[in-house]
Residue, then its C-alpha position, 0 to 999 in steps of 0.5 A: m743318245k745315252k748322254i742326251s737321255t742322262i741330261l734329260t733325266l737330270l733336268l727332270v730330277s732338278a725340276f722335281a726337286l725345285q717343285s718340291c722346294d716350292d711346295m715346302d716354301d711358305n712363300a709359294v702362295p704368300v697371301n694364302d699362307f698369311i690368311w691360313k696361318g692368321l686365322n689358325l692362330y686368331y680366328y674365334w671359331q678356329p676349333d669349329v672350322p675343320d680346315l683350320s685345325d692344328n692337325r689338318f696338315g702334316n707339313q708345309g707342302e701339304l698346306n701349300a697344295y691345299l692353298q693352291g687349290f683356291s682361285s683367289p685369296e678371297a675364295l680361300f678366306n670365304s671358305l674358312k668363315y664359320v657357318d653355324p648349322t642352326s643359326t645365321a645369327k650365330s654364324d660369322r657375318f662380319s669377318v672381312l678380307v681386303s686387298d688394300y689395308n690403307v682403305l681398311e685403316a681409313a674406314l675404321q677411323g671414320v674416313a670414307k667417301s661421302n656426299g653428306v647424306e646419312y640415310g636409312l633404306v626401308y622396305t616399301d611394303e610387305t612384298q619387300t620388292s622395293i625400298f625407299g630412303y629417308v634422310r637421317y642427318i646431314l654431315p657438316d661441310t659436305d656437298a649436302s650441307t650446301k643443298d636443299i636436303q634435310r633430315g626427314d626427306i624421303f627419296y624413292a629413286v636415284d637418277g630416275v630409277g626406282l630403288t630395289p634390294d637388287n639395285y640400291r648398291n649400284l645406284l647409291g655407290s656412284d660418286t655423283y647421283t641425283l636423289n628423286l624425292a617424294d612425300y610420305t603420308d601414312g605409309t604411302i610414297t608419292p613422288n613430288g617432282e623434286s630432286v637434288t644432285l650430290t657428289k661424294t668426296q673423301y670425308a672424316e666424320d666427327p662422330v660427336y654430332f650433337s651435344d647439349v642440355v635439352y631440358n632443365e626444370g624441376g631439378k632435372t638437367i637432361g643432357y643429350l648426346m648423339y654419337n655416331g661412331f666409336y672412332s678413336p681419333y675423336d676421343a678428345e672431342l667426346n671427352s670435351a662434350f662430356g666436360n661441357l655437359a658436366a659443367q652445365g650440371v647434367n644429372e640425367l643423360v640421353l645417349d643417342l646411338r640409334y645410327n651408331g654401328g660401332g668401332s673401337v672397344r677402347t673408345a667404348t670403355y672411355l664412353a662408359s667411364m664418362i657416363t659413370g666415373q664411380f667405377n674406376g678400375q673395375l671390370f667393364a668388359k671381358e674378352q673371350w678368345n679361341p681356346k688356345l689364345q684364351s689359355y695362353f692369356e689366362d696363364n701368361n697375361p690375364g690383364a689382356l682379357t679385361n677392359n676396365f673403367t678408367s679415369s684417363l684417355s690413352d694420352n693421359t688426359s683426365i676423363n670428364h665424367l657425370n657419375l650417373t646411376r642411370v642412362y637412357i639409350l636410343a637404339t634402332g636396327s642400325t645400332a651395333s657392336a661397340s654400341e651394344l657393348v656399352i649397353n650390355c656392359l653398363k647394365s651390370y652397374v647402372d640402370v640402362v633404359v633402351i628406347g627404340t627398336t631391337t639392335i643388330g646383335k653383334n657381340v663379337g670383335s675383330v682386329t686387323l691382321y697384316d702379312s708380317p711375322d707377328f701379324t702387326k704392321n711391323d715388317v709387313d710384306p711389301s709385295h701386296r697390301y692384303a689384310m684381314q679383319p677377322i672376328v677374334l673375340k667375344i665380349v661379355n659383361k662383368n656377369g659373364f653375359g654376352e648372348y645377344e646375337e639376335g639383338i638387344e630388345p628395347t625397354i620401351e619400343m618406339p620406332e622412328d616415324y617417317d611422317n615425323l622424324g623430328v629435328i635432332g636435339s629437339p625435345d619434341e623429336p619422338l625418341l628423345a621426347t620419349a626419354i624426357n617423358q620417362i625422366t620427368a614422369a610427364g605421362r605424355m608419350p609420343q604417338q606410335p607411327h601409323k605405319q611401320h616399315r622393316l629396315f633394310k640397310g643404312s648408308k654406312n652399310l655401303q661402306p666397308f667395316s661399318e659395323e665393326m667392333f675392334i681392338e686397336e692392334a693384334p696382341k704382341g708376343l704370340d709369335h711362338l704360337i704361330k703354326n710352324l709346319s715342318e718340311 
């Protein structure tokens, strides 16, 4: 009996010892450990989240015990997002965690399922209980491009079910659905019995949607560019568009960012360099990180904090530029992040005239963090595909201004008119016509809409990461700053 008791005691001690080792092992809760340590190092609001404090845990065992208290990685991640007690706009509205980094990488480069209809959803009336959709533009080489549907079409239901703020995601999230169309007259939606069935496929969107000269009289050669996403794989296409505009002698530019939710900070810097050209090497935008990374960069690598106007792309191709001192930018409530960065940072150098409505107000940027020793994709943990896209920085212009959490207000207010959306690139399209009239001093302004509707969502909002502003990769050489909790 004594022998059995001794064996039981040894087993219990061994079990306790093994449990203790697990508590001290950062592999005990691998995904959660990656989330906490990544946010502890990189998260912009790290000092303002008590559970991310450098002094929150005394050792790895204490951290593991905390991490094991969450039912999922998503639950942990959401609990660590910053909430400003005074303002939703100043809270973290944009950080995301994904279970498959392949999906994240594709989305950030403009690749997602699409049937080709890019639309906006707006509230039908002041009760905000129902919504309707309007077609913004049709993507080429998609199912929609072969169907009888075009910019300006109105839809009120999907598969016969009226759209509401509660059901739109399920109805429009399907791979195949039927849009039920309607007529729009002075704010009144009237079903017309027409419909169109659409099917989504994987699609890579070229964000350079339209580029051409739209006016050439009296010494004014006005170029117009609709640009719908800062997707770095299409930097060459963007540069080519500016080359064509320059070759046609453009001396005024209308840049249409009304549906552009953002993207790469580097591409935004290229765009600003293409619009101008005379500021090569000067500061375009400055990054502000959390205090410990800001201090490190200022002491060891101050150049990492700056984004300068440049004369070449990353592959050393020369940038085509217009050398403008003024630009007209079309913007709406779907204009976000890198688009707002271009507006804010160009204002320090040239005259920026914004036409449309107030933008979203995203002045912070993110980076993709992987579960690897240095949070890059090198030597990534093969046991899962979780990755984070947390907010890690705020970007300000040359003068240090970046306080536009509530959005950038237009210089000239001109909401889109659902009675008359117009044709993209036509001089008569209301927002473009407003810009042309300002440039030429024609004195004829398009009519304001008879009825205004509050914007609810855009089609890209159904896609993850649609309003991201991001740097291309996590800075290297920060391994020594990763929190190493002693055992």
